[in-house]
N, C-alpha and C positions, 0 to 999 in steps of 0.2 A: 706302885707295882702293877704292871699290865697283867690282866687276867690270864693271858695265854702262857705266862711264865710261872704261874703259881705252883704247878706240879714240880717244876725244877727247883723252885725255892723250898718247897716242903722237904725235898731230899737233900739238897746241898746246903741250904741255909741262905739267908739274905746276903750276908757278906760275900760268900762265894759267888753268888749270882751276879752281884755288882762287879766282881772281878772279871767274870766272863763278859759282861756287857761292855766293859771298858777295854777288852782285849782285841788286838788286831792279829789275824792269822793270814799268812801267805800260803796259798796252795799252788804248787807247781805241777800242772797236769790235772785237768778236771774231767778225766774220762771215767773209767770204772771205779778205781780206788779213790781218786780225788773227788769225783762227783758225790760219792757216798759220804766221804768225810765232810764235805761241804754241807750236805743235807743235814747231817747230825749236828754239826756245829751251829748252824743258823737256828735250828730248832732248840738247841741248848742255851741260846741267848747270846752267843758271841756277837759283838756289835759291829765289827769291821773286818773286811776281807780284801786281800790283794790276790787276784786270780791270774795265773799265767798259763797260757796254752796257745800253741801256734796252729792247732788243727781245727777242722770242721767235723761235724757229725756225718758218719757214713752209715749205710744200712747195716753193715756188720756190727755196729755198736749196739743195736737194738736188743741183743740177747743178754746183755750184762751191765749196761751203763744206765744208771737211774735217771740221768738227764736226757737220754736219747728217746725220742718218740718219732713217729712217722712225719710229724709236722715240722721237725727241726732239721731234717736231713739237708746237708749243704750249708747250714748256718754255723758261724763261729762258736765253738764251745764256750768261750768265756762270755759271750754275749747272752747265750742261752742260760748260762749259770747265773749271770747277774739278774736276769729276769726272774729266775726261780727264787733267788734270795729275797728279792723285793716282794714277790707274791706271798712269801711266808712272813717276812718282817719288813714292811715298807720303810721303817726307820733305820734299817741297817745301812752301813756305808760300804760301798763296793767299788773297787778299782779293777776293771777288767783290762788285762794287757794281752793283746793278741800278738804274742812275741815268742821267739825261740830262746830257750835257755842256753846261753853261751857265756863267754867271759864278761859280757856286759851285765850279768845278773848281780854282780857286786854293787854296781851303781844303782840298780833297781832296789836292792835291799837297803842301801843307805838312804835312798830317797824316801821310801815308804816306811822304813823302820818297823817291820813287824815284830810282835812279841814272840811269835812262834811260827815255825815254817814246817809245812808238810811236803815232803818230796814224794810225789806220785808219778814220777816220770818213768816211762818204760824203755827209754833209749839209753844206751850205755854212756856215750860221751857227755851228753847234757847232765846225766845223773851224777857222774863223777865230778864234773865241773861244779855242780851245785853243792854236793856234800863237802868237797874240799874247801869251797868258799865259806860255807857255814861254819865249819870247824875252825878255820883260820880267823873268822870274825867273832867267834864265840857266841853265835846265835843258837838258842834252843831250837831243836828240830827233831823230827822223826822221819825215817826213810822207809818206804815200802819196798820190800824185795819181791821176787816173783810170785804172782798169784795165779798165773795161767797154768794149764796142764795139771791141775790138782782137782781132786774129788772131795777131800775131807775138810769140810769147813771148820771142824773142831780142832784141827791141827795147827791153827794159827796162834801165834804168840807175840808178845812184846819182849824184846831183849836187846842184845848188842850184836853187831855184825860178825864178831868172831865166833858166835854160837851157831851160826847158820851152816847147815850141812846139806848137800844134795840139791842145791839151788844153782842152776847154771848162771843166772844173772848175778847172784851174790858172789859167786866164785870170781867172776870177771871184775866186779866192783872192788872186791878185796885186793885183787892183784894190782889194779890201777891205783888205788888209794895208798897201798904200801909203797909203791914206787914214788908217790908224792910225799911220803913221810907221814901219812896220816895214821894214827893208832886206831886200828879197826875195832879194838875192844872198847873204844869210847864213842862209837857211832851207834846211836839208838835206832833200832829197826823194828818193823813188823815183818814177820816171816812165817813160813809154814814148816813144820817138822816132817811133812810128807815128802819123801824123796821123789825126784823127777828123773826118770831113766832116759837114756839116749833114745831119741825118736818118739818119746811119749807126747801125744797130742799135736804132732807136727802137721801143718797144712802145706798147701802148695805155695811156692815162692810167688809173691805178688809185688807189684809196684804200687805204693800208696802215696799219691801226691797230697799235699796240703796247701792251704791258702797262703802260707808263708814262703813258698817256693823252696822248700827243703825236702822235696820228694826223694824217696829212696826205696830200694828193693828190700823187702823184709820177708822172713819166713814166719808166718803167724802160728801161734800155738792155740789149740782149743781151750776154751774157758767157759765157766758157768757163772751166773750171777751170784750164786751162793758163796763161792770162795772169794771172788773179787770184792763183793760187798762186805764180807767179814773183815777183809784186810782194811777196807776203808773205815769200818766201824772202829777198829783198833787204833788206826791212825788218829781218828777223832778223839778217842779215849785218851790217847797220849797228850793231846793238846788240852783237853779238859782237866786232866790230872795236873798238868803243869800250871794251868791257869788258876787253880784253886788250892794248890798244895800248901800255901802259906796260911790258908784260912782254917777254921774249925769245921772240917767237912766230913760227914759220915761217908760220903762216896770215896774220898781219898783213903781214909783209914781202912775201909773195907777192901779196897784194891790192894793195899799194902799187906793185908792179912790173907789175900787170895780167897776172899769170901765171895761166893756167888751172890750177886745182887738180885 
């Protein structure tokens, strides 16, 4: 047992830790939410990662994305993420895919066969494509709903998509998934109970190019590191709970009892 993982073993137990070390997690989108989820999972001992993102770091990412620094502006997010993982755990396995999530994502999932998938995509079409594919394939996953335009970090929860109210992104995702015949009450999500009102946190319309030639006009919403990172933490928690739930874990039993750790 490596010494840097001893605190994890003391809490979860050796059997649970071994499960995490043998686990492969795919993270789609390694920006604010996905980057934080990655940070937590590698520090928790997860041994293998598939990282998908088509974007590069922009100066606007500095206020909320844990992987963003002034030294990586213009660099591909997945390559920076791979380096970060290796700096924490040189033995970790990382597959960085500088790619756009579209219909080809099923081929990627079949090729890399992750145990668990985190959807941290903030664009509607790729998000719906990924969720519907994961549901159809029967892959365990969690999807992050909107984290921008919120102030209350304590309002974030793990639940199912049908529970989400007042989230513009979740509303559109639900509509699209229902058209595809996906039962939204079976879609696991991280979401905020804080309502987002029309016009809240809206910025000026900007064109955001990326290195995968999928530039588009977007209306950005204001966001803080507090809420974005909490969403990432809860996505990571979902992966950890799934990874050790069949073991004798104090962590899992505490989560099930809603006990604060």
